[in-house]
C-alpha positions in Angstrom: -12.1 -1.5 -12.3 -9.2 -3.4 -10.7 -7.3 -0.3 -9.6 -10.3 1.3 -8.0 -11.1 -1.9 -6.1 -7.5 -2.1 -4.9 -7.5 1.5 -3.8 -10.7 1.0 -1.8 -9.0 -2.0 -0.1 -6.0 0.4 0.7 -3.7 -1.7 -1.4 -2.3 1.5 -2.8 1.0 0.2 -4.4 -1.0 -2.5 -6.3 -3.6 0.1 -7.2 -1.0 2.4 -8.7 0.5 -0.5 -10.6 -2.9 -1.4 -12.0 -3.7 2.2 -13.0 -0.4 2.8 -14.7 -0.7 -0.5 -16.5 -4.1 0.5 -17.8 -2.8 4.0 -18.8 -0.3 2.3 -21.1 -3.1 0.8 -23.1 -5.3 4.0 -22.9 -3.0 7.0 -22.4 -5.7 9.6 -23.1 -8.0 8.3 -20.4 -8.7 11.2 -18.1 -10.4 9.2 -15.4 -7.5 6.8 -15.0 -5.1 9.7 -14.4 -7.3 11.3 -11.8 -7.5 8.0 -10.0 -3.7 7.8 -10.0 -3.5 11.3 -8.5 -6.1 10.4 -5.8 -4.2 7.3 -4.8 -0.9 9.3 -4.7 -2.6 11.7 -2.3 -3.6 8.7 0.0 0.0 7.5 -0.1 1.2 10.9 1.2 2.8 11.9 -2.1 1.5 15.5 -2.7 4.2 16.4 -5.2 3.4 13.3 -7.3 -0.3 14.0 -7.1 0.2 17.6 -8.2 2.0 16.5 -11.3 -0.5 13.9 -12.1 -3.5 16.2 -11.7 -1.7 18.8 -13.8 -1.2 16.3 -16.6 -4.8 15.1 -16.3 -6.1 18.6 -16.6 -4.0 19.3 -19.6 -5.3 16.1 -21.2 -8.9 16.7 -20.1 -9.1 20.0 -22.1 -8.4 18.0 -25.2 -10.0 14.6 -24.5 -13.2 13.7 -26.5 -13.4 10.0 -25.4 -16.0 10.6 -22.7 -19.5 12.2 -22.8 -19.6 16.0 -22.6 -21.4 16.0 -19.3 -19.1 13.5 -17.6 -16.1 15.3 -18.9 -17.4 18.6 -17.4 -17.9 17.0 -14.0 -14.7 15.1 -14.1 -12.7 18.3 -15.0 -14.4 20.3 -12.2 -13.5 17.6 -9.6 -9.9 17.2 -10.8 -9.5 21.0 -10.8 -10.8 21.1 -7.3 -8.5 18.4 -6.0 -5.6 20.1 -7.8 -6.4 23.3 -6.0 -6.6 21.5 -2.7 -3.2 19.9 -3.2 -1.8 23.4 -3.9 -3.7 24.7 -0.9 -2.2 22.3 1.6 1.0 24.1 0.7 2.9 23.4 3.9 3.0 19.7 3.1 3.6 20.3 -0.6 6.4 22.8 0.0 8.0 20.3 2.5 8.1 17.7 -0.3 9.3 20.2 -2.9 12.2 21.4 -0.8 13.1 18.0 0.7 16.6 16.6 0.2 17.2 12.9 0.9 20.4 12.0 -1.0 20.6 8.8 1.0 17.3 7.7 -0.6 18.5 7.9 -4.1 15.6 6.5 -6.1 13.0 8.6 -4.3 15.3 11.7 -4.6 15.6 11.1 -8.4 11.9 10.8 -8.8 11.3 14.0 -6.8 13.9 15.9 -8.9 12.3 14.8 -12.2 8.9 16.0 -11.0 10.3 19.4 -9.9 11.9 19.9 -13.3 8.8 18.9 -15.2 6.5 21.2 -13.1 8.6 24.4 -13.1 7.8 25.5 -16.6 4.1 24.9 -16.1 4.1 26.8 -12.8 5.9 29.7 -14.4 3.5 29.9 -17.3 0.4 29.7 -15.1 1.2 31.8 -12.0 4.1 34.3 -12.7 1.8 37.3 -13.0 -0.1 36.4 -9.9 3.1 36.6 -7.8 3.5 40.3 -8.1 2.0 41.0 -4.7 4.6 38.9 -2.9 7.8 39.8 -4.8 10.1 42.0 -2.8 9.9 45.6 -4.0 13.7 45.8 -4.6 13.7 42.6 -6.8 14.1 42.7 -10.5 13.1 45.5 -13.0 11.4 48.2 -10.9 9.2 49.4 -13.7 8.2 45.9 -14.9 6.8 44.0 -12.0 5.4 41.2 -14.2 9.0 40.4 -15.4 10.3 40.8 -11.9 7.7 38.3 -10.6 8.6 35.8 -13.3 12.3 36.0 -12.5 11.7 35.8 -8.7 9.3 32.8 -9.1 11.8 30.9 -11.3 14.6 31.6 -8.8 12.6 30.4 -5.8 11.4 27.2 -7.5 14.8 26.4 -8.9 16.8 26.6 -5.6 18.5 23.4 -4.8 16.6 20.9 -2.5 17.4 21.5 1.1 17.7 25.2 0.8 16.0 27.2 3.5 13.1 28.6 1.4 10.3 26.2 2.4 8.1 29.0 3.8 8.5 31.0 0.6 7.6 28.0 -1.6 4.6 27.4 0.6 3.4 30.9 0.1 3.9 30.5 -3.7 1.7 27.4 -3.8 -0.9 29.2 -1.6 -1.1 32.1 -4.1 -1.5 29.6 -6.9 -4.2 27.8 -5.0 -6.2 31.1 -4.6 -5.9 31.7 -8.3 -7.2 28.2 -9.1 -10.2 28.4 -6.7 -11.2 31.8 -8.2 -11.0 30.4 -11.7 -13.0 27.3 -10.7 -15.8 29.4 -9.2 -16.0 31.5 -12.4 -16.1 28.4 -14.7 -18.5 26.5 -12.4 -21.5 28.7 -13.4 -20.9 28.0 -17.1 -20.3 24.2 -16.6 -23.0 23.1 -14.1 -26.7 23.6 -14.7 -29.7 22.4 -12.9 -29.5 18.9 -14.4 -26.1 18.3 -12.9 -26.6 19.7 -9.4 -26.5 16.2 -8.0 -22.7 16.5 -8.4 -21.0 16.5 -4.9 -19.0 19.6 -5.8 -21.5 22.3 -5.1 -21.1 26.1 -5.6 -21.5 26.7 -1.9 -18.6 24.3 -1.1 -16.5 26.2 -3.7 -17.6 29.5 -2.2 -16.5 28.3 1.3 -13.1 27.5 -0.2 -12.9 30.8 -2.1 -14.1 33.1 0.7 -12.7 31.4 3.8 -10.4 28.4 3.3 -8.0 29.7 0.6 -7.7 33.2 2.1 -7.2 31.8 5.6 -4.4 29.4 4.4 -2.9 32.3 2.4 -2.8 34.5 5.6 -1.1 31.6 7.4 1.5 31.2 4.7 2.1 35.0 4.5 2.6 35.1 8.2 5.0 32.2 8.2 7.0 33.6 5.3 7.4 37.0 7.2 4.7 39.0 5.4 1.9 41.1 7.0 -1.3 39.0 7.4 -4.6 38.8 9.2 -3.5 35.9 11.4 -4.7 34.4 13.8 -8.3 34.4 12.6 -11.3 35.6 14.5 -14.1 32.9 15.1 -16.9 35.4 14.5 -15.4 36.6 11.2 -15.0 33.1 9.9 -18.6 32.1 10.9 -19.9 35.1 9.0 -17.8 34.3 5.9 -19.1 30.7 5.8 -22.7 31.9 6.4 -22.3 34.3 3.5 -20.7 31.7 1.3 -23.7 29.3 1.9 -26.3 31.8 1.0 -24.6 33.2 -2.1 -26.1 30.9 -4.7 -29.9 30.9 -4.5 -30.3 27.9 -6.9 -28.7 25.4 -4.4 -31.4 24.6 -1.9 -29.4 22.1 0.2 -26.1 21.6 1.7 -24.3 18.3 1.1 -21.6 16.5 3.1 -18.8 18.3 1.3 -20.2 21.8 2.2 -20.0 20.8 5.9 -16.6 19.1 5.5 -15.0 22.1 3.9 -16.5 24.4 6.5 -15.0 22.2 9.2 -11.6 22.4 7.5 -11.7 26.2 7.6 -12.2 26.2 11.4 -9.6 23.4 11.8 -7.0 25.4 9.9 -7.5 28.4 12.2 -6.2 26.2 15.0 -2.7 26.2 13.6 -2.1 29.8 14.7 0.6 30.1 17.4 -0.6 31.9 20.6 -4.3 31.4 19.9 -6.2 32.1 23.2 -8.0 29.3 24.9 -11.5 30.7 24.2 -10.9 31.0 20.5 -9.3 27.6 20.3 -12.3 25.9 21.9 -14.7 27.8 19.7 -12.9 26.8 16.6 -12.7 23.2 17.7 -16.4 23.2 18.6 -17.5 24.7 15.3 -15.2 22.3 13.3 -16.6 19.2 15.1 -20.2 20.4 14.7 -19.6 20.7 10.9 -17.9 17.3 10.8 -20.8 15.7 12.6 -23.2 17.2 10.0 -20.9 16.0 7.2 -21.1 12.4 8.5 -24.8 12.6 8.8 -25.2 14.0 5.3 -23.0 11.4 3.6 -24.2 8.0 2.4 -22.8 5.0 4.2 -20.3 4.2 1.5 -18.8 7.7 1.6 -18.7 7.6 5.4 -16.7 4.3 5.3 -14.3 5.5 2.6 -13.6 8.9 4.2 -13.3 7.5 7.7 -9.5 7.1 7.7 -9.0 10.4 5.8 -11.1 12.3 8.4 -9.7 10.6 11.5 -6.1 10.5 10.6 -5.0 11.6 7.2 -6.4 15.0 6.1 -3.7 17.6 6.8 -6.2 20.3 7.4 -7.4 18.5 10.5 -4.0 17.7 12.0 -4.2 20.4 14.8 -7.9 19.7 15.5 -7.1 16.0 16.2 -5.2 17.0 19.3 -8.3 18.6 20.8 -10.4 16.7 23.3 -13.6 17.8 21.4 -12.4 16.0 18.3 -11.6 12.9 20.3 -15.2 12.9 21.6 -16.5 13.4 18.1 -14.4 10.5 16.8 -15.9 8.1 19.4 -19.4 9.3 18.6 -19.1 9.2 14.8 -16.8 6.1 14.5 -17.1 3.9 17.7 -13.9 2.1 18.5 -12.5 0.2 21.4 -9.1 1.9 21.7 -8.4 4.4 24.4 -8.1 7.9 22.9 -5.2 8.7 25.2 -3.2 6.3 23.0 -3.7 8.3 19.8 -0.3 9.2 18.3 0.6 12.8 18.4 4.3 13.1 17.6 4.3 12.0 14.0 2.0 12.5 10.9 -0.5 9.7 10.8 0.3 8.8 7.1 4.0 8.4 8.2 2.9 6.0 10.9 0.6 4.1 8.5 3.4 3.7 5.9 5.9 2.6 8.5 3.5 -0.1 9.7 2.8 -1.1 6.1 6.5 -1.3 5.2 7.2 -3.6 8.1 4.3 -5.8 7.4 5.1 -6.1 3.7 8.7 -7.0 4.3 7.7 -9.4 7.1 5.2 -11.1 4.7 7.8 -11.4 1.9 10.3 -12.9 4.4 7.7 -15.4 5.6 6.7 -16.4 2.0 10.3 -16.9 0.9 11.2 -18.8 4.1 8.2 -21.2 3.6 9.2 -21.6 -0.1 12.8 -22.7 0.7 11.6 -24.9 3.6 9.2 -26.7 1.2 12.0 -27.1 -1.4 14.0 -29.1 1.1 11.4 -31.8 0.9 10.8 -31.4 -2.8 14.2 -31.4 -4.6 14.3 -30.0 -8.1 13.4 -32.6 -10.7 15.7 -30.9 -13.2 18.8 -28.8 -12.9 17.0 -26.1 -14.9 14.6 -25.8 -11.9 17.4 -25.1 -9.6 18.9 -22.5 -11.9 15.5 -20.8 -12.1 15.2 -20.9 -8.3 18.5 -19.2 -7.9 17.9 -16.6 -10.6 14.6 -15.6 -9.1 16.1 -15.5 -5.6 18.8 -13.1 -6.9 16.1 -10.9 -8.3 14.1 -10.8 -5.0 17.3 -9.8 -3.1 18.0 -7.2 -5.6 14.6 -5.6 -5.0 14.8 -6.0 -1.3 18.0 -4.0 -1.5 16.4 -1.3 -3.5 13.5 -1.0 -1.1 15.9 -1.0 1.9 18.2 1.5 0.3 15.3 4.0 -0.3 14.0 3.2 3.2 10.8 1.9 1.5 9.9 5.4 0.4 9.6 4.6 -3.3 6.3 2.9 -4.1 7.4 1.4 -7.5 10.2 -0.5 -5.7 7.8 -1.9 -3.2 5.4 -3.0 -5.9 8.1 -4.6 -8.0 9.5 -6.5 -5.0 6.0 -7.8 -4.4 5.6 -9.0 -8.0 9.1 -10.6 -8.0 8.3 -12.4 -4.7 5.1 -13.8 -6.1 7.0 -15.1 -9.1 9.8 -16.6 -7.0 7.7 -18.3 -4.4 6.7 -21.9 -4.7 3.2 -22.1 -6.3 1.8 -23.9 -3.3 3.1 -21.1 -1.0 2.2 -18.3 -3.4 -1.4 -19.5 -3.6 -1.8 -19.7 0.2 0.5 -17.0 1.4 -1.1 -13.8 2.6 1.4 -11.1 2.1 -0.2 -8.0 3.7 -0.4 -5.5 0.8 -3.0 -3.1 2.3 -1.8 0.0 4.1 -3.3 -0.4 7.6 -5.6 2.4 8.6 -5.1 4.4 11.8 -7.6 2.5 13.8 -6.0 -0.8 13.0 -2.6 0.5 14.1 -4.1 1.8 17.3 -5.4 -1.7 18.1 -2.0 -3.3 17.3 -0.3 -3.0 20.7 2.1 -5.8 19.9 3.7 -3.9 17.1 3.4 -0.4 18.6 3.7 -1.0 22.4 5.3 2.4 23.2 2.7 5.0 22.1 4.7 7.9 23.6 7.8 7.3 21.4 6.3 6.6 17.9 8.9 8.8 16.3 11.6 6.6 17.8 9.9 3.5 16.3 9.8 5.1 12.9 13.5 6.1 13.1 14.4 2.6 14.3 12.9 1.0 11.2 14.8 3.4 9.0 18.0 2.4 10.8 17.2 -1.3 10.4 16.5 -0.8 6.7 19.8 0.9 6.4 21.5 -2.1 8.0 19.7 -4.4 5.6 20.8 -2.4 2.6 24.4 -2.6 3.8 24.2 -6.3 4.3 22.7 -7.0 0.8 24.7 -4.5 -1.3 26.9 -5.9 -4.0 30.4 -6.4 -2.8 29.4 -6.6 0.8 31.2 -9.4 2.7 28.0 -11.4 3.4 25.8 -10.2 0.5 23.0 -12.8 -0.2 22.7 -11.0 -3.6 26.3 -11.9 -4.4 26.0 -15.4 -2.9 22.9 -16.2 -5.1 24.8 -15.0 -8.2 27.7 -17.2 -7.3 25.5 -20.3 -6.9 23.7 -19.6 -10.1 26.9 -19.4 -12.0 28.3 -22.5 -10.4 25.2 -24.6 -11.2 25.2 -23.4 -14.7 28.8 -24.5 -15.0 27.8 -27.9 -13.8 25.1 -28.1 -16.4 27.0 -26.7 -19.4 30.2 -28.7 -18.7 28.3 -32.0 -18.5 29.7 -32.9 -15.1 27.8 -35.0 -12.6 24.8 -33.3 -11.0 25.0 -31.7 -7.6 24.5 -34.1 -4.6 21.0 -34.0 -3.1 22.5 -33.1 0.3 24.1 -30.0 -1.2 20.8 -28.8 -2.6 19.1 -29.6 0.7 21.7 -27.7 2.7 21.3 -24.7 0.3 17.6 -24.7 0.8 18.0 -24.9 4.6 20.4 -21.9 4.6 18.2 -19.8 2.5 15.2 -20.5 4.7 17.3 -19.5 7.8 18.2 -16.2 6.2 14.7 -15.3 5.4 13.5 -16.4 8.8 16.0 -14.2 10.7 15.1 -11.2 8.5 12.1 -10.9 10.9 14.5 -10.3 13.7 16.3 -7.6 11.8 13.1 -5.7 11.1 11.8 -5.9 14.7 12.8 -2.7 16.5 12.3 -4.4 19.9 15.2 -6.7 19.2 18.5 -5.1 20.3 20.6 -6.0 17.3 20.8 -7.8 13.9 23.1 -10.6 15.1 20.8 -13.5 14.2 20.5 -12.3 10.6 24.2 -11.7 10.3 24.9 -15.2 11.7 22.5 -16.8 9.2 24.4 -15.0 6.4 27.7 -16.2 7.7 26.4 -19.8 7.7 25.6 -19.5 4.0 28.0 -21.7 2.1 29.9 -20.5 -1.0 30.0 -22.8 -4.0 33.4 -24.5 -3.2 35.2 -27.6 -4.6 34.0 -29.5 -1.5 30.4 -28.8 -2.4 31.0 -29.2 -6.2 33.3 -32.3 -6.3 35.4 -32.3 -9.4 34.2 -28.9 -10.4 36.1 -25.6 -10.5 35.0 -22.9 -8.1 33.4 -20.0 -10.0 
């Protein structure tokens, strides 16, 4: 399937485009929806993934298009991933409570998801919130009603309100409920002939008995409730041992069992004030389990999970700062980059997406610069060609503006910009241009010292790109003094007037100058996107040199 191939190549925007396109023709396809959710996870969009998994599960209960056995296994895996997204509640709550009014399109998408999910969350989890509702809240003699009122209030608070820790606890309680239900249904759904499924009962038991309770304790402590936190290494070891011996019919551990056990020990490292001995013990246990997971996985799984393990899984974020993990990484995945250069002051997915945004916009700028440079030597054979060039140029600038306005955080904007650029580019350039559409993995970024020379100030680099995208948005916005979007529109109207009025065609020198000026604007866009350059003066100068359609350039014609 095209979307699956693109996702494996880390071309996530294009993968989502392909999956959503396929869903339009097959809206009841459960597999497609779970693939969309998995790709959203990889893009660091936990809220989007939660909604998609929820919709897939609602559909999966009704779908009859797939074989009964495949549907069982698919539902189990989707329910597991849904529970894991809920369980990484600190990331999910941060996205739920985030307020980014400056990034309008992403903010609108986030609001729509919240409004769509609130009724489902109330229906599924209200009664399970009774243990965390303050005793004074709501009807004293009807705790179920009080829980429903409290949950609705907490989920409906406006974005930006200081309730992130409470929302995180809510999601963690929901996760525990989902894991418990999954364990109960697993016995009825999986029999001996389906034990080759990677989701084993021992892996689920590890989640039920250790991972989910541990994360729940962390969330309770963070939200101000009593909790058994920090954890004790011996207690966690005993819980995991018990989970692995619970189900006598499973005679082997697979890679997911080891990986989930590693996540338990890694989560324990998030505790503040953890003593050095416990910290080293947790790190040692986690890395030992990760080593067994890598040994137990087939080569394809190892390759696909490499980036997730080394950089992206939020459970392992604290573990990655430990020297024991750095040694494990070099042993399991040999690489040439010095470990002291590993980024530690920003989430890896944020670094990966920042690198991708820069590369994508650089690639688009190069493609359009080459297109207009080529057009200087190949004048349009017909005035309709010139009108088409200008119309498509206007569309590309419109989507560049949308991407810049949202600081490249909205994947549909990035994908549409890519499609519009491919349509606008000269066919010779489009066929040979290599616009980088794959999100670089962490190791690739580590080796790119030219783009990331200052490893100690990665957060600054990310903020600088945001600032440059803000500048770009201001330059392009309709009504701005130098807007290339407005200038393209003016030229398109002027050329249409020439054509419709039957006046003499534009001089070849006018068209050639126009091509030269467009090429210069796209070429200097590289400078604007480069944080190492002190300002955006070259881009601004190129915009100022862009001629408006005037009587001098349109002899005998009226200025539009």
